[in-house]
C-alpha positions as CSV (number, residue, x, y, z in Angstrom):
1,M,90.7,5.2,-42.6
2,S,91.7,2.4,-40.4
3,R,89.3,0.0,-38.4
4,T,90.5,1.5,-35.2
5,S,89.6,5.0,-36.2
6,I,86.3,3.8,-37.5
7,K,85.4,2.2,-34.1
8,K,86.6,5.3,-32.3
9,I,84.4,7.6,-34.2
10,S,81.6,5.4,-33.8
11,V,81.9,5.2,-30.1
12,V,82.2,8.9,-29.8
13,A,79.1,9.4,-32.0
14,G,77.2,6.9,-29.7
15,L,78.5,8.7,-26.6
16,F,77.2,12.0,-27.9
17,A,73.8,10.5,-28.7
18,F,73.7,8.9,-25.2
19,T,74.5,12.3,-23.5
20,L,71.9,14.3,-25.5
21,I,69.4,11.8,-25.1
22,F,69.9,10.9,-21.5
23,F,69.9,14.6,-20.3
24,G,67.3,15.6,-22.7
25,S,64.9,12.9,-21.3
26,W,65.8,13.7,-17.8
27,V,65.3,17.5,-18.2
28,Y,62.0,17.0,-19.7
29,G,60.7,14.9,-16.8
30,A,61.5,11.3,-17.4
31,R,62.9,9.1,-14.5
32,L,66.5,8.4,-14.2
33,F,66.2,4.7,-15.2
34,S,64.1,5.3,-18.2
35,S,66.5,8.2,-19.3
36,F,69.4,5.9,-19.0
37,I,67.7,3.2,-21.1
38,R,66.7,5.7,-23.8
39,G,70.4,6.8,-23.7
40,L,71.6,3.3,-24.1
41,E,69.2,2.9,-27.3
42,G,70.5,6.1,-28.7
43,F,74.0,4.9,-28.0
44,A,73.2,1.6,-30.0
45,V,71.4,3.2,-32.9
46,F,73.7,6.0,-33.5
47,G,77.0,4.3,-32.8
48,L,76.0,1.3,-35.1
49,L,74.8,3.7,-37.9
50,T,78.0,5.7,-37.8
51,W,79.9,2.4,-37.9
52,L,78.0,1.0,-40.9
53,I,78.2,4.4,-42.9
54,L,82.1,4.7,-42.3
55,R,82.7,1.0,-43.1
56,G,80.8,1.4,-46.4
57,W,82.5,4.7,-47.3
58,T,86.1,3.0,-46.6
59,A,85.0,0.0,-48.7
60,M,84.0,2.2,-51.6
61,K,87.1,4.3,-51.3
62,S,89.4,1.2,-51.3
63,E,87.7,-0.2,-54.4
64,E,88.2,3.0,-56.2
65,R,91.8,2.9,-55.2
66,L,92.3,-0.6,-56.4
67,G,90.9,0.3,-59.8
68,G,87.5,-1.7,-59.7
69,G,84.9,0.2,-61.1
70,K,81.7,0.1,-63.2
71,D,83.6,0.4,-66.6
72,K,85.9,-2.5,-65.9
73,G,85.7,-4.9,-68.9
74,I,83.4,-2.9,-70.9
75,N,85.2,-3.7,-74.3
76,L,85.5,-7.4,-73.7
77,D,82.7,-8.5,-75.9
78,Q,84.1,-6.7,-79.1
79,T,85.9,-8.5,-81.8
80,A,89.2,-7.4,-83.1
């Protein structure tokens, strides 16, 4: 997964959270400005969370692909 696709998925997740929180707050009686602020907070939190999870997942997958694992060098301390 490329960096561009990770950013795009994070923005989509943030916009989805913004939409749900904004309209949910507005329907339940919050004022327009406070609904907008809550939506921005949701965008930031869920967009950042999605970005961090996808970056970590991509880093783990690239490490596996390169052969770096926990068992690397396990027999180096044994004598011949």
